[in-house]
C-alpha positions as CSV (number, residue, x, y, z in Angstrom):
1,X,-52.0,-33.6,-51.5
2,X,-52.4,-37.4,-50.2
3,X,-54.6,-39.4,-52.7
4,X,-55.0,-43.1,-52.4
5,X,-52.4,-43.1,-49.4
6,X,-49.8,-41.5,-51.7
7,X,-48.0,-38.2,-51.9
8,X,-49.0,-36.4,-55.3
9,X,-48.7,-33.0,-56.8
10,X,-51.2,-31.0,-58.8
11,X,-52.6,-27.6,-59.9
12,X,-55.5,-26.4,-57.8
13,X,-57.8,-25.3,-60.6
14,X,-60.7,-23.9,-58.3
15,X,-62.0,-24.6,-54.7
16,X,-65.9,-25.1,-54.0
17,X,-68.4,-25.9,-51.0
18,X,-70.5,-28.9,-50.9
19,X,-73.9,-28.3,-48.9
20,X,-75.7,-31.9,-48.3
21,X,-79.4,-31.3,-47.3
22,X,-82.3,-33.9,-46.4
23,X,-84.7,-31.0,-46.8
24,X,-84.4,-27.3,-47.8
25,X,-84.5,-26.2,-44.1
26,X,-81.7,-28.7,-42.7
27,X,-78.6,-27.4,-44.6
28,X,-75.7,-29.3,-42.7
29,X,-72.1,-27.9,-42.7
30,X,-70.7,-27.8,-45.7
31,X,-67.6,-29.7,-46.9
32,X,-64.9,-27.8,-48.7
33,X,-63.3,-29.6,-51.9
34,X,-60.7,-28.3,-54.6
35,X,-61.0,-29.6,-58.3
36,X,-57.1,-30.7,-59.0
37,X,-55.3,-31.3,-62.2
38,X,-52.9,-33.9,-60.5
39,X,-49.3,-34.3,-62.1
40,X,-47.2,-37.7,-63.1
41,X,-45.4,-39.4,-60.8
42,X,-41.6,-37.9,-60.5
43,X,-39.3,-38.9,-63.5
44,X,-37.0,-41.3,-61.6
45,X,-34.0,-40.6,-63.6
46,X,-34.1,-36.7,-62.8
47,X,-34.6,-37.6,-58.8
48,X,-32.0,-40.4,-58.8
49,X,-29.3,-38.1,-60.7
50,X,-30.4,-35.1,-58.8
51,X,-29.9,-37.0,-55.2
52,X,-33.9,-36.6,-54.7
53,X,-33.3,-32.7,-55.1
54,X,-35.2,-32.2,-58.5
55,X,-38.9,-33.3,-58.8
56,X,-39.9,-33.0,-62.1
57,X,-43.4,-34.1,-62.9
58,X,-45.3,-34.2,-66.4
59,X,-48.0,-31.6,-66.3
60,X,-51.4,-33.5,-67.4
61,X,-53.7,-30.5,-68.0
62,X,-57.2,-31.6,-68.4
63,X,-56.4,-35.2,-68.6
64,X,-56.4,-36.2,-64.9
65,X,-58.7,-33.8,-63.4
66,X,-59.7,-35.0,-59.7
67,X,-62.1,-33.6,-56.8
68,X,-60.4,-34.1,-53.7
69,X,-61.3,-32.9,-50.0
70,X,-59.5,-29.9,-48.9
71,X,-58.4,-32.0,-45.9
72,X,-55.9,-34.3,-48.3
73,X,-54.1,-30.8,-49.4
74,X,-51.2,-31.0,-47.0
75,X,-48.9,-28.4,-48.4
76,X,-48.5,-25.7,-50.7
77,X,-45.4,-25.3,-53.1
78,X,-43.8,-23.6,-56.1
79,X,-43.9,-25.3,-59.8
80,X,-41.8,-24.1,-62.0
81,X,-41.4,-25.4,-65.5
82,X,-38.1,-26.8,-66.1
83,X,-36.1,-25.5,-69.3
84,X,-36.2,-28.4,-71.9
85,X,-33.3,-30.5,-73.0
86,X,-33.6,-32.2,-76.3
87,X,-34.6,-35.4,-74.9
88,X,-37.1,-34.2,-72.3
89,X,-40.7,-34.8,-72.8
90,X,-42.5,-31.5,-73.0
91,X,-44.3,-29.9,-70.3
92,X,-41.7,-31.0,-67.2
């Protein structure tokens, strides 16, 4: 997704519609949003060592929830847990 002009990765928790009304009889076209748990930036050492093929990000859970417009989501990717090595931070 694009957040603040940068590509970010995250996990969509759910999607929802927002209706804006000036009066009960005047419903506007709804806008679609998603609640997203935004991952950390990729671990640079792993990214460089893998020639930009391993994008290991740390899962932040509920610590970095953001509501984003659906239009900011530009692609869906599969994210798999990285088997931890002794010196790795948890949750990559």
